[in-house]
KEMARSE-978231 format. One record per residue: residue number from 1; residue in one letter; x, y, z of N, C-alpha, C, O, CB in turn. Coordinates in Angstrom, 3 decimals, decimal comma, m for minus. Glycine has a CB too. Example, Ala and Ser with C-alpha at 12.3 -4.5 7.8 and 13.67 -1.06 7.14 Angstrom:
BEGIN
+-----+---------+----------+----------+----------+----------+----------+----------+----------+----------+----------+----------+----------+----------+----------+----------+----------+
! num ! residuo !   n_east !  n_north !     n_up !  ca_east ! ca_north !    ca_up !   c_east !  c_north !     c_up !   o_east !  o_north !     o_up !  cb_east ! cb_north !    cb_up !
+-----+---------+----------+----------+----------+----------+----------+----------+----------+----------+----------+----------+----------+----------+----------+----------+----------+
!   1 !       A !   13,190 !   m5,690 !    7,800 !   12,300 !   m4,500 !    7,800 !   13,200 !   m3,300 !    7,800 !   14,236 !   m3,319 !    8,465 !   11,308 !   m4,473 !    9,046 !
!   2 !       S !   12,850 !   m2,250 !    7,080 !   13,670 !   m1,060 !    7,140 !   12,900 !    0,030 !    7,870 !   13,409 !    1,138 !    8,039 !   14,084 !   m0,598 !    5,725 !
+-----+---------+----------+----------+----------+----------+----------+----------+----------+----------+----------+----------+----------+----------+----------+----------+----------+
# end
This chain:
BEGIN
+-----+---------+----------+----------+----------+----------+----------+----------+----------+----------+----------+----------+----------+----------+----------+----------+----------+
! num ! residuo !   n_east !  n_north !     n_up !  ca_east ! ca_north !    ca_up !   c_east !  c_north !     c_up !   o_east !  o_north !     o_up !  cb_east ! cb_north !    cb_up !
+-----+---------+----------+----------+----------+----------+----------+----------+----------+----------+----------+----------+----------+----------+----------+----------+----------+
!   1 !       M !   25,234 !   23,202 !  m27,466 !   24,380 !   23,378 !  m26,199 !   23,195 !   24,051 !  m26,698 !   23,209 !   25,014 !  m27,464 !   25,083 !   24,236 !  m24,996 !
!   2 !       N !   22,053 !   23,421 !  m26,162 !   20,746 !   24,386 !  m26,573 !   20,602 !   25,639 !  m25,727 !   21,048 !   25,657 !  m24,580 !   19,306 !   23,579 !  m26,390 !
!   3 !       G !   20,064 !   26,559 !  m26,200 !   19,873 !   27,977 !  m25,553 !   19,280 !   27,888 !  m24,262 !   19,801 !   28,547 !  m23,362 !   18,985 !   28,910 !  m26,383 !
!   4 !       I !   18,302 !   27,204 !  m24,018 !   17,501 !   27,155 !  m22,573 !   18,481 !   26,428 !  m21,578 !   18,696 !   26,804 !  m20,426 !   15,931 !   26,230 !  m22,657 !
!   5 !       S !   18,956 !   25,503 !  m22,095 !   19,998 !   24,675 !  m21,078 !   21,068 !   25,567 !  m20,790 !   21,443 !   25,596 !  m19,618 !   20,680 !   23,262 !  m21,713 !
!   6 !       K !   21,651 !   26,319 !  m21,638 !   22,829 !   27,213 !  m21,277 !   22,313 !   28,348 !  m20,282 !   23,076 !   28,688 !  m19,377 !   23,497 !   27,899 !  m22,658 !
!   7 !       Y !   21,195 !   28,890 !  m20,383 !   20,713 !   29,899 !  m19,553 !   20,303 !   29,269 !  m18,129 !   20,458 !   29,933 !  m17,104 !   19,518 !   30,612 !  m20,270 !
!   8 !       I !   19,794 !   28,015 !  m18,103 !   19,546 !   27,298 !  m16,829 !   20,857 !   27,018 !  m15,925 !   20,855 !   27,082 !  m14,696 !   18,866 !   25,938 !  m17,183 !
!   9 !       M !   22,037 !   26,680 !  m16,768 !   23,243 !   26,431 !  m16,064 !   23,837 !   27,776 !  m15,653 !   24,384 !   27,831 !  m14,552 !   24,219 !   25,609 !  m16,918 !
!  10 !       I !   23,791 !   28,793 !  m16,369 !   24,260 !   29,998 !  m16,015 !   23,469 !   30,595 !  m14,748 !   24,080 !   31,190 !  m13,861 !   24,188 !   30,870 !  m17,217 !
!  11 !       T !   22,194 !   30,420 !  m14,715 !   21,382 !   30,862 !  m13,477 !   21,931 !   29,982 !  m12,391 !   22,270 !   30,536 !  m11,345 !   19,710 !   30,678 !  m13,636 !
!  12 !       G !   22,067 !   28,627 !  m12,511 !   22,476 !   27,732 !  m11,359 !   23,820 !   28,405 !  m10,770 !   23,918 !   28,698 !   m9,578 !   22,741 !   26,097 !  m11,885 !
!  13 !       I !   24,822 !   28,619 !  m11,688 !   26,129 !   29,125 !  m11,294 !   25,970 !   30,476 !  m10,578 !   26,589 !   30,658 !   m9,530 !   27,058 !   29,264 !  m12,534 !
!  14 !       I !   25,231 !   31,364 !  m11,047 !   24,929 !   32,638 !  m10,320 !   24,296 !   32,325 !   m8,977 !   24,819 !   32,836 !   m7,986 !   23,969 !   33,562 !  m11,158 !
!  15 !       L !   23,281 !   31,581 !   m8,831 !   22,761 !   31,307 !   m7,554 !   23,640 !   30,649 !   m6,639 !   23,622 !   30,967 !   m5,450 !   21,646 !   30,577 !   m7,662 !
!  16 !       F !   24,482 !   29,677 !   m7,116 !   25,513 !   29,125 !   m6,311 !   26,508 !   30,156 !   m5,784 !   26,916 !   29,999 !   m4,634 !   26,213 !   28,104 !   m7,079 !
!  17 !       L !   26,888 !   31,064 !   m6,412 !   27,901 !   32,065 !   m6,158 !   27,197 !   32,998 !   m5,092 !   27,808 !   33,329 !   m4,076 !   28,374 !   32,861 !   m7,551 !
!  18 !       I !   26,017 !   33,382 !   m5,319 !   25,248 !   34,210 !   m4,416 !   25,167 !   33,571 !   m3,016 !   25,394 !   34,203 !   m1,984 !   23,842 !   34,442 !   m4,986 !
!  19 !       G !   24,808 !   32,203 !   m3,062 !   24,872 !   31,539 !   m1,729 !   26,150 !   31,471 !   m1,083 !   26,251 !   31,578 !    0,140 !   24,416 !   30,229 !   m1,813 !
!  20 !       L !   27,225 !   31,282 !   m1,915 !   28,640 !   31,197 !   m1,265 !   28,968 !   32,487 !   m0,647 !   29,556 !   32,528 !    0,434 !   29,785 !   30,838 !   m2,310 !
!  21 !       V !   28,606 !   33,562 !   m1,297 !   28,975 !   34,909 !   m0,750 !   28,104 !   35,262 !    0,502 !   28,518 !   36,039 !    1,362 !   28,785 !   36,029 !   m1,875 !
!  22 !       M !   26,799 !   34,618 !    0,568 !   26,056 !   34,930 !    1,589 !   26,426 !   34,388 !    2,909 !   26,027 !   34,880 !    3,965 !   24,873 !   34,608 !    1,287 !
!  23 !       Q !   27,355 !   33,151 !    2,804 !   27,814 !   32,430 !    3,831 !   28,857 !   33,285 !    4,612 !   29,054 !   33,078 !    5,810 !   28,351 !   31,143 !    3,324 !
!  24 !       F !   29,503 !   34,222 !    3,934 !   30,578 !   34,930 !    4,636 !   30,332 !   36,474 !    4,833 !   31,030 !   37,155 !    5,584 !   31,872 !   34,720 !    3,860 !
!  25 !       V !   29,210 !   37,002 !    4,045 !   28,934 !   38,386 !    4,005 !   27,672 !   38,504 !    4,972 !   26,694 !   37,811 !    4,696 !   28,676 !   38,923 !    2,461 !
!  26 !       P !   27,632 !   39,303 !    6,042 !   26,359 !   39,246 !    6,872 !   25,327 !   40,349 !    6,228 !   25,127 !   41,420 !    6,801 !   26,705 !   39,596 !    8,544 !
!  27 !       I !   24,790 !   40,058 !    5,187 !   23,946 !   40,899 !    4,541 !   22,577 !   41,007 !    5,221 !   22,035 !   39,946 !    5,530 !   23,833 !   40,469 !    3,189 !
!  28 !       G !   22,010 !   42,055 !    5,466 !   20,667 !   42,171 !    6,161 !   20,824 !   42,779 !    7,550 !   19,874 !   42,883 !    8,327 !   19,972 !   40,758 !    6,290 !
!  29 !       K !   22,106 !   43,189 !    7,837 !   22,116 !   43,983 !    9,083 !   23,095 !   45,256 !    8,909 !   24,053 !   45,518 !    9,636 !   22,597 !   43,033 !   10,331 !
!  30 !       L !   22,642 !   46,002 !    7,772 !   23,368 !   47,163 !    7,567 !   22,867 !   48,255 !    8,177 !   21,688 !   48,258 !    8,531 !   23,508 !   47,431 !    6,319 !
!  31 !       P !   23,668 !   49,314 !    8,384 !   23,233 !   50,533 !    8,860 !   22,111 !   51,197 !    7,960 !   22,327 !   51,252 !    6,750 !   24,416 !   51,405 !    8,987 !
!  32 !       G !   20,951 !   51,693 !    8,456 !   20,009 !   52,211 !    7,710 !   18,778 !   51,147 !    7,677 !   17,678 !   51,532 !    7,280 !   20,613 !   52,564 !    6,349 !
!  33 !       D !   18,965 !   49,893 !    8,070 !   17,742 !   48,854 !    8,011 !   17,112 !   49,276 !    9,459 !   17,786 !   49,602 !   10,436 !   18,251 !   46,983 !    7,877 !
!  34 !       I !   15,709 !   49,206 !    9,404 !   14,980 !   49,619 !   10,354 !   14,462 !   48,427 !   11,056 !   13,865 !   47,564 !   10,412 !   14,017 !   50,485 !    9,882 !
!  35 !       L !   14,668 !   48,301 !   12,481 !   14,018 !   47,274 !   13,263 !   13,314 !   47,962 !   14,481 !   13,852 !   48,777 !   15,230 !   15,072 !   46,178 !   13,730 !
!  36 !       I !   11,995 !   47,495 !   14,563 !   11,071 !   47,953 !   15,473 !   10,701 !   46,657 !   16,321 !   10,191 !   45,656 !   15,817 !    9,833 !   48,652 !   14,734 !
!  37 !       K !   11,022 !   46,798 !   17,686 !   10,643 !   45,727 !   18,516 !    9,544 !   46,265 !   19,586 !    9,756 !   47,257 !   20,283 !   11,949 !   45,123 !   19,213 !
!  38 !       K !    8,565 !   45,642 !   19,628 !    7,417 !   45,797 !   20,477 !    7,313 !   44,706 !   21,549 !    8,289 !   43,977 !   21,724 !    6,185 !   45,808 !   19,641 !
!  39 !       E !    6,361 !   44,564 !   22,176 !    6,021 !   43,730 !   23,388 !    6,025 !   42,208 !   22,616 !    6,901 !   41,383 !   22,878 !    4,375 !   44,228 !   24,190 !
!  40 !       H !    5,072 !   41,971 !   21,753 !    4,817 !   40,781 !   21,149 !    4,980 !   40,665 !   19,616 !    4,443 !   39,786 !   18,942 !    3,562 !   40,454 !   21,504 !
!  41 !       S !    5,750 !   41,611 !   19,156 !    5,997 !   41,623 !   17,648 !    7,326 !   42,350 !   17,386 !    7,836 !   43,145 !   18,175 !    4,783 !   42,368 !   16,839 !
!  42 !       T !    7,811 !   42,007 !   16,243 !    9,060 !   42,586 !   15,657 !    8,904 !   42,954 !   14,210 !    8,621 !   42,081 !   13,390 !   10,216 !   41,611 !   15,786 !
!  43 !       I !    9,089 !   44,310 !   13,832 !    8,947 !   44,622 !   12,288 !   10,380 !   45,028 !   11,906 !   11,114 !   45,715 !   12,617 !    7,795 !   45,902 !   11,911 !
!  44 !       Y !   10,697 !   44,515 !   10,688 !   12,082 !   44,551 !   10,088 !   11,932 !   45,221 !    8,770 !   11,232 !   44,634 !    7,945 !   12,744 !   43,092 !    9,916 !
!  45 !       F !   12,493 !   46,395 !    8,425 !   12,469 !   46,916 !    7,099 !   13,779 !   47,069 !    6,503 !   14,447 !   48,078 !    6,734 !   11,810 !   48,151 !    7,067 !
!  46 !       P !   14,229 !   46,061 !    5,691 !   15,671 !   46,070 !    5,271 !   15,938 !   47,120 !    4,062 !   16,292 !   46,675 !    2,970 !   16,096 !   44,557 !    4,806 !
!  47 !       I !   15,771 !   48,488 !    4,257 !   15,746 !   49,392 !    3,210 !   17,194 !   49,419 !    2,631 !   17,328 !   49,338 !    1,410 !   15,236 !   50,784 !    3,691 !
!  48 !       T !   18,189 !   49,517 !    3,368 !   19,454 !   49,669 !    2,878 !   19,950 !   48,442 !    2,310 !   20,740 !   48,594 !    1,378 !   20,306 !   50,141 !    3,855 !
!  49 !       T !   19,684 !   47,295 !    2,640 !   19,950 !   46,052 !    2,091 !   19,307 !   45,918 !    0,675 !   19,898 !   45,413 !   m0,279 !   19,466 !   44,994 !    3,030 !
!  50 !       C !   18,047 !   46,416 !    0,631 !   17,413 !   46,381 !   m0,719 !   18,077 !   47,221 !   m1,751 !   18,203 !   46,830 !   m2,911 !   16,012 !   46,812 !   m0,630 !
!  51 !       I !   18,488 !   48,334 !   m1,346 !   19,107 !   49,244 !   m2,074 !   20,377 !   48,659 !   m2,559 !   20,616 !   48,751 !   m3,763 !   19,279 !   50,441 !   m1,341 !
!  52 !       V !   21,245 !   48,050 !   m1,754 !   22,536 !   47,473 !   m2,104 !   22,355 !   46,352 !   m2,987 !   23,148 !   46,249 !   m3,923 !   23,297 !   47,050 !   m0,922 !
!  53 !       I !   21,357 !   45,410 !   m2,835 !   21,115 !   44,303 !   m3,729 !   20,639 !   44,878 !   m5,023 !   21,075 !   44,394 !   m6,067 !   20,102 !   43,298 !   m3,148 !
!  54 !       S !   19,664 !   46,004 !   m5,056 !   19,178 !   46,489 !   m6,432 !   20,461 !   47,072 !   m7,150 !   20,598 !   46,835 !   m8,350 !   17,943 !   47,680 !   m6,298 !
!  55 !       I !   21,425 !   47,838 !   m6,465 !   22,624 !   48,388 !   m7,210 !   23,340 !   47,241 !   m7,880 !   23,539 !   47,213 !   m9,094 !   23,630 !   49,164 !   m6,239 !
!  56 !       F !   23,766 !   46,179 !   m6,936 !   24,399 !   44,925 !   m7,446 !   23,753 !   44,181 !   m8,564 !   24,449 !   43,753 !   m9,484 !   24,512 !   44,010 !   m6,385 !
!  57 !       L !   22,474 !   44,004 !   m8,542 !   21,775 !   43,330 !   m9,635 !   21,767 !   44,212 !  m10,777 !   21,843 !   43,681 !  m11,885 !   20,372 !   42,932 !   m9,276 !
!  58 !       S !   21,680 !   45,585 !  m10,689 !   21,644 !   46,429 !  m11,976 !   23,010 !   46,371 !  m12,579 !   23,051 !   46,402 !  m13,809 !   21,226 !   47,976 !  m11,711 !
!  59 !       L !   24,054 !   46,296 !  m11,967 !   25,450 !   46,192 !  m12,475 !   25,565 !   44,912 !  m13,219 !   25,986 !   44,886 !  m14,376 !   26,514 !   46,254 !  m11,327 !
!  60 !       V !   25,154 !   43,728 !  m12,495 !   25,256 !   42,450 !  m13,203 !   24,497 !   42,452 !  m14,605 !   25,059 !   42,113 !  m15,647 !   24,679 !   41,327 !  m12,282 !
!  61 !       F !   23,176 !   42,862 !  m14,537 !   22,351 !   42,832 !  m15,754 !   22,961 !   43,824 !  m16,624 !   22,933 !   43,491 !  m17,809 !   20,833 !   43,131 !  m15,510 !
!  62 !       Y !   23,508 !   44,951 !  m16,378 !   24,141 !   45,868 !  m17,214 !   25,315 !   45,134 !  m18,071 !   25,384 !   45,155 !  m19,300 !   24,682 !   47,042 !  m16,328 !
!  63 !       F !   26,243 !   44,468 !  m17,177 !   27,295 !   43,782 !  m17,852 !   26,805 !   42,677 !  m18,707 !   27,239 !   42,523 !  m19,849 !   28,250 !   43,273 !  m16,900 !
!  64 !       V !   25,941 !   41,930 !  m18,198 !   25,512 !   40,698 !  m18,901 !   25,021 !   41,220 !  m20,330 !   25,337 !   40,676 !  m21,388 !   24,294 !   39,872 !  m18,046 !
!  65 !       G !   24,152 !   42,424 !  m20,210 !   23,484 !   42,838 !  m21,530 !   24,458 !   43,541 !  m22,446 !   24,242 !   43,630 !  m23,654 !   22,257 !   43,798 !  m21,276 !
!  66 !       K !   25,647 !   44,094 !  m21,799 !   26,700 !   44,761 !  m22,631 !   27,527 !   43,758 !  m23,295 !   27,941 !   44,062 !  m24,414 !   27,594 !   45,675 !  m21,808 !
!  67 !       F !   27,843 !   42,626 !  m22,819 !   28,678 !   41,576 !  m23,316 !   28,043 !   40,448 !  m24,121 !   28,655 !   39,523 !  m24,654 !   29,328 !   41,013 !  m22,226 !
!  68 !       R !   26,646 !   40,671 !  m24,135 !   25,994 !   39,595 !  m24,744 !   25,784 !   39,808 !  m26,267 !   25,222 !   38,943 !  m26,940 !   24,707 !   39,372 !  m24,053 !
+-----+---------+----------+----------+----------+----------+----------+----------+----------+----------+----------+----------+----------+----------+----------+----------+----------+
# end
């Protein structure tokens, strides 16, 4: 199998698994996320969600790099 096709298949599998997990885990409504509602506008800052996603992706890339 060619190198680029292998990476595209792995990326597809990872995106599929992320989509599957997002069906059952309500990410985006964590404590620490800031929601400001005014009369005609809503502002949402998902600070905690971004930190959790960053930690998860850091661990994934660490293990991929370590076993590569």
